N, C-alpha and C positions, 0 to 999 in steps of 0.2 A: 619270680617274675613278678613285679608288683600287677595289681589290679587295675592301677590305675595310667601303669608307665603307657607312652606315648607307642602307636604300632602303625605298623605301614597298612593304606586301604588302596586300592584302585576305585577311580570311581568312572564311569559310564556315565554318556547320556543321546539319546534319541531324540529330539528338540523337535515339533512341528512345526514351532510359527521363528521366522529370523530376531526379531527383536528377544524374545525368549532366550534364543541358543546365543543371543551374540551378548546377553546379561551373565546368559550362566557362565560362561566362556570366559566372560573377564572377571567375573569373580570366583572361577573355580583357579584360573589364572593365579589370581593374590593369596590362596591357600596351598599351592600343590604346582606341580612340575608334570606340563604338559608332556604326554610320551606317544599322544598322537592328537589329531583336534578333538575327538570328544573322549581321549581317553586321558586320566588324568591321576598322578601318585602324590599321596599325602600321607603325613606323617601325624594322626592327629591320636589322643587323648580321650578319654570315651565321653569328659565333657566338653572338650573342642567338637570334637564328634558330634555331639548332639547342636550343639551350635552350629555347624556347617549343614547338616540334614532340616533346621530347621531354616537357613538361611534359603537353601533351596528350596526347601517346601514354597517358600511366598515368593520365588520367583517364576517356577513351571505351573503347567495347567495339569495337573495329576487325571484329566479327562485321555489328556491328549497325548503328552510328554512318557518319555520311561529315560528315569534315572536309576542305576544300579550302582552299589556299594560292594565292594567285596573285601572283607579283610584278610591280608595277608597270612598266610599259619606264621606264628612267631619264629619256627627253625626248619619250617620246611625250605625244601632244596627248589634254588629258582634258575631256570636256564634261560640264556639268552642269547636268541640266534642273528643273524646278520648284522647289518650297520649297524653303528652306535648310535644313538639315537641324543645323546647327551655331550655339551661339549668336553674338549680335549679335558682330563684331568678331572672331571667328573663324574663319580660311581653311584649308581644305586644302591648296589648292593655286593657288600666287599665282607670279609670273616676280620671283622673288629672296625669295620668302619661305618659311621655312621650315614643316616642318608645324606644322599645327595653334597656324601664330602667332597672338599676339594681337596683331601691330602690324599698321597699314595696308599695304595693298600699292599 
């Protein structure tokens, strides 16, 4: 796989100030898919990841806020249990499927 290929990342946050919380949530809603209110999955190339991290840095207060970014293993096992969190026909991960594909897998 190419070094600059997009990769799935999990971004989670705990923001102390309601204004920064709203700004960060609104920003991440534009670049990723919310899994829960403060957890997003995004597909990012290394260049796009750097831009997203810079934008997050501009929003948060690093002394009071906590943001974590976890890359998914490229070929790692993924397990989902419980209620589907995406609309019908939207899949996060499936063999041979793209991120958030609308096609049946």
